[in-house]
Structures are given as C-alpha cells and as structure tokens.
C-alpha positions in Angstrom: 0.0 0.0 0.0 2.8 2.4 0.9 4.4 1.8 -2.6 1.1 2.8 -4.3 0.8 5.9 -2.0 4.4 6.9 -3.0 3.5 6.6 -6.7 0.4 8.6 -6.2 2.3 11.3 -4.4 4.9 11.5 -7.2 2.0 11.8 -9.8 0.5 14.6 -7.7 3.8 16.4 -7.6 4.2 16.1 -11.4 0.7 17.5 -11.9 1.4 20.4 -9.6 4.6 21.2 -11.5 2.7 21.0 -14.8 -0.1 23.3 -13.5 2.4 25.7 -12.1 4.2 26.0 -15.4 1.0 26.5 -17.3 0.0 29.2 -14.8 3.3 30.9 -15.3 2.9 30.9 -19.1 -0.6 32.4 -18.7 0.7 35.0 -16.3 3.4 35.9 -18.8 0.8 36.8 -21.5 -0.9 39.2 -19.1 2.4 40.6 -17.8 3.7 41.3 -21.3 0.8 43.7 -21.8 1.9 45.8 -18.8 5.6 45.9 -19.4 7.1 49.3 -19.2 9.4 50.1 -22.1 12.5 52.2 -22.1 15.3 52.9 -24.5 18.5 51.0 -23.8 21.6 49.8 -25.6 21.0 46.2 -26.4 24.6 45.5 -27.3 25.9 46.8 -24.0 23.1 44.9 -22.1 24.1 41.6 -23.8 27.7 42.2 -23.0 26.8 42.8 -19.3 24.5 39.8 -19.2 27.1 37.6 -20.8 29.8 38.7 -18.3 27.7 38.8 -15.2 25.0 36.2 -15.7 25.6 33.5 -18.4 29.4 33.1 -18.2 29.3 32.7 -14.3 26.3 30.4 -14.5 27.8 28.2 -17.2 31.5 28.5 -16.4 32.4 25.4 -18.3 31.0 26.8 -21.5 32.9 29.2 -23.8 30.7 32.0 -25.2 31.6 34.2 -28.2 29.7 37.5 -28.7 29.7 39.2 -32.1 28.1 42.6 -32.1 28.4 45.7 -34.2 30.9 48.4 -33.3 28.2 50.9 -32.6 25.5 50.8 -29.9 22.1 49.1 -30.7 19.4 51.2 -29.3 16.2 49.2 -28.4 12.9 50.3 -27.0 11.7 47.7 -24.6 11.7 46.2 -21.1 15.4 45.2 -20.3 14.3 42.7 -17.7 11.9 41.0 -20.2 14.6 40.9 -22.9 17.0 39.4 -20.4 14.4 36.7 -19.5 14.0 35.9 -23.2 17.7 35.6 -23.8 18.1 33.5 -20.6 15.7 31.0 -22.1 17.5 30.9 -25.4 21.0 30.7 -23.8 19.9 28.0 -21.3 18.5 25.9 -24.2 21.7 26.4 -26.3 23.8 25.3 -23.3 21.5 22.2 -22.7 22.0 21.0 -26.2 25.6 22.0 -27.0 28.4 19.6 -27.5 30.9 19.8 -24.6 34.0 21.7 -25.6 32.3 23.7 -28.3 31.5 27.4 -28.0 28.1 29.1 -28.1 28.0 32.1 -30.4 25.7 35.0 -29.8 25.5 37.4 -32.8 23.7 40.8 -32.8 23.2 42.6 -36.1 21.3 45.8 -36.9 20.3 47.4 -40.2 18.0 50.3 -40.8 14.8 48.6 -40.0 15.5 45.5 -37.8 17.6 43.9 -35.2 18.7 40.2 -35.7 19.9 38.1 -32.8 21.3 34.6 -33.3 22.4 32.1 -30.8 24.3 29.2 -32.4 25.4 26.0 -30.7 27.0 22.8 -31.9 25.1 19.7 -30.7 22.6 17.1 -31.7 20.7 17.9 -34.8 17.2 19.4 -34.3 14.7 16.8 -35.7 13.2 18.1 -38.9 9.7 17.7 -37.6 10.4 20.0 -34.6 11.9 22.9 -36.6 8.5 24.5 -37.1 7.1 23.5 -33.6 10.0 24.0 -31.2 8.8 27.4 -30.0 5.3 26.0 -29.2 4.3 25.3 -25.6 4.7 21.8 -24.3 7.2 20.8 -27.1 10.5 19.3 -26.1 13.1 17.1 -27.6 15.0 16.8 -24.3 15.9 13.3 -23.1 14.7 12.8 -19.5 17.6 12.6 -17.1 15.4 12.4 -14.0 11.8 11.8 -12.9 10.8 15.4 -13.4 8.9 16.1 -16.6 10.4 18.7 -18.9 7.5 20.9 -19.9 8.9 22.6 -23.0 8.0 26.1 -21.9 11.3 27.9 -22.1 11.3 28.4 -25.9 7.6 29.2 -25.8 8.3 32.0 -23.3 11.1 33.3 -25.5 8.8 33.3 -28.6 6.0 35.1 -26.7 8.4 37.8 -25.6 9.9 38.2 -29.1 6.3 38.3 -30.6 5.3 41.0 -28.2 8.0 43.2 -29.8 7.0 42.4 -33.3 9.7 39.8 -34.0 9.9 36.2 -35.1 11.7 33.2 -33.8 13.3 30.6 -36.0 15.2 27.4 -35.2 17.1 25.4 -37.8 20.0 23.2 -38.1 23.3 24.9 -38.6 26.1 23.1 -40.3 29.6 24.2 -39.6 31.5 25.5 -36.5 30.4 28.7 -34.8 
C-alpha cells in the first residue's frame, strides 16, 4: 500500500509542477501587456548579461559574442529581454556539445535587429523545426523523474512576438 501511495504522491507532484508551469505561461501573457518600455543599448546589455549572468552560471562553456561596433538602441523592457535571452542561452547550453562554443551574434540594419544564438550539438529533428517554440514541445531526453514541460522556448517566442519579432530554429552546419 505504501508503494502505491508513494507513486500517487509522485504523480500529484508532477501534476502540480505542470499546472504551475501553465499558470506561469498564462501570467506571462498578461504581464507582457503591462511591461514598461525604455530605450537601452541592447549591445551593452548583452555584453553585461554575458559577463555577469551567463558566463558565471555556465563557467564550463565558452561564449563568443559578435556585435556591431556601434550601440544598438532598443525600445523595450530590459528585464523581459534578459528573460527571453536567458531561455535561449539555457537551451543552447543544454544542447551544446561539450568543448564547443556558443556564439551570440547581434546585427542591426535600418529597420530591424537580428539576434542569433548558435550552438553545436545534436541535430534538431526536422519535424520539430516549425514547432520547437510552441508550448509543451521538447526534444529533451529525460535525465530524472521530473517532466520537462517545454515552456522555455515558448516563453522566448512570446516575448519576441510582443516586440513584433519572429523566432526561428534550424540546423546549422559548420563550426560557430
């Protein structure tokens, strides 16, 4: 009987985790509507986040940042943009091949900003290319009993969409 109770409690914990993640995603949609926007230098922000957030968090990973010489002024919520980039960087780190670098590239032309995060790792399954930014989609192999809910890239896509951008994932052949 105790064994069945333990299984039931594990199922309840998994369901609570799932509901919490869904609630967070729903709250994000509402929160995005109330974000306060300010003008900030996206290039300088990425350099700071890389030095003080991602590199310390993933000390075993080598990051390369390629940005333009000039500043890249952006109108938005810096905290929200940081959240979006955190999700993309965490995903790149999760799927990169040990010993290879993760390359972050920022480009700007007259009408748009392009941000790319490249990693070397297992190839993205063709059937996931168009779906990877949807909620509850994951190609992650389970390493423990906790379900991976596939919300990180969904959150990134929602933030990018709020600013009128698009997200794309595709295989990249060649070293970054």
